[in-house]
C-alpha positions in Angstrom: -45.3 -147.7 -84.4 -47.3 -150.7 -84.8 -44.5 -152.9 -83.8 -43.8 -151.0 -80.7 -47.2 -150.9 -79.6 -47.4 -154.7 -80.0 -44.3 -154.8 -77.7 -45.9 -152.3 -75.1 -49.0 -154.7 -75.0 -46.8 -157.7 -74.4 -44.7 -155.7 -71.6 -47.9 -154.8 -70.0 -48.8 -158.7 -69.5 -45.5 -159.1 -67.3 -45.3 -158.2 -63.9 -44.1 -154.6 -63.4 -41.3 -155.7 -61.2 -39.8 -158.5 -63.5 -36.0 -157.8 -63.5 -35.7 -158.6 -67.2 -38.7 -156.3 -67.9 -37.0 -153.5 -65.9 -33.7 -153.9 -67.6 -35.1 -153.7 -71.0 -37.3 -150.6 -70.1 -34.2 -148.9 -68.8 -32.4 -149.3 -71.9 -35.3 -148.7 -74.3 -36.2 -145.4 -72.3 -32.5 -144.2 -72.2 -31.7 -145.0 -75.9 -35.3 -145.0 -77.6 -36.7 -141.9 -79.1 -39.1 -141.2 -81.7 -37.5 -139.8 -84.7 -39.0 -138.0 -87.8 -38.1 -138.5 -91.5 -37.3 -135.2 -93.2 -38.6 -134.1 -96.8 -35.5 -135.7 -98.0 -36.2 -139.0 -96.5 -33.6 -138.8 -93.8 -33.8 -139.7 -90.2 -31.7 -137.7 -87.7 -30.1 -140.3 -85.5 -30.0 -138.7 -81.9 -26.3 -137.8 -80.6 -26.5 -140.3 -77.8 -27.3 -143.2 -80.3 -24.6 -141.9 -82.5 -22.0 -141.5 -79.7 -22.9 -145.1 -78.2 -22.6 -146.8 -81.7 -19.5 -144.8 -83.0 -21.6 -143.3 -85.7 -19.1 -141.3 -87.4 -18.1 -141.3 -91.3 -19.8 -144.0 -93.3 -22.7 -145.9 -92.0 -24.6 -148.8 -93.4 -28.6 -148.8 -93.1 -30.1 -152.4 -93.1 -33.7 -153.1 -93.4 -34.5 -155.9 -90.8 -38.1 -157.2 -91.7 -39.9 -154.7 -89.4 -37.1 -152.0 -88.3 -34.1 -150.6 -89.6 -30.4 -151.1 -88.2 -27.7 -148.4 -88.5 -24.1 -149.6 -88.2 -20.8 -148.1 -88.3 -19.3 -149.3 -91.6 -16.2 -150.6 -90.4 -17.9 -152.4 -87.4 -20.4 -154.1 -89.9 -17.7 -155.2 -92.1 -15.9 -156.7 -89.1 -19.2 -158.6 -88.0 -19.5 -159.9 -91.4 -16.0 -161.3 -91.4 -16.6 -162.8 -87.9 -19.9 -164.4 -88.4 -20.0 -165.5 -92.2 -23.1 -167.1 -93.9 -22.6 -170.8 -94.3 -24.2 -173.5 -95.9 -25.9 -174.7 -92.7 -27.5 -171.2 -92.7 -28.8 -171.9 -96.3 -30.1 -175.2 -95.2 -31.9 -173.7 -92.2 -33.6 -171.1 -94.4 -34.5 -173.6 -97.0 -36.6 -175.4 -94.4 -38.9 -172.3 -94.4 -38.9 -172.0 -98.0 -36.3 -169.2 -98.3 
């Protein structure tokens, strides 16, 4: 929630009629929902999100710095093959000490 609150503050600084802000909020309000973690550490992904992301069968959960991404397993493997990690990526990250 702290990350989302920071985003809300930034959105509040934009004009309320800005087209990009409106398109972003349309999507966030349609897909975005607060979810609880159960006692076994699981998050129930709402049906609307599961259907849109074709979440059936195996999924992959990826930690992305300050949020989680959940991918259909086959779609994620396709993404990895389509967009490989390159020597240029390694050089770019090394400039940041990574």
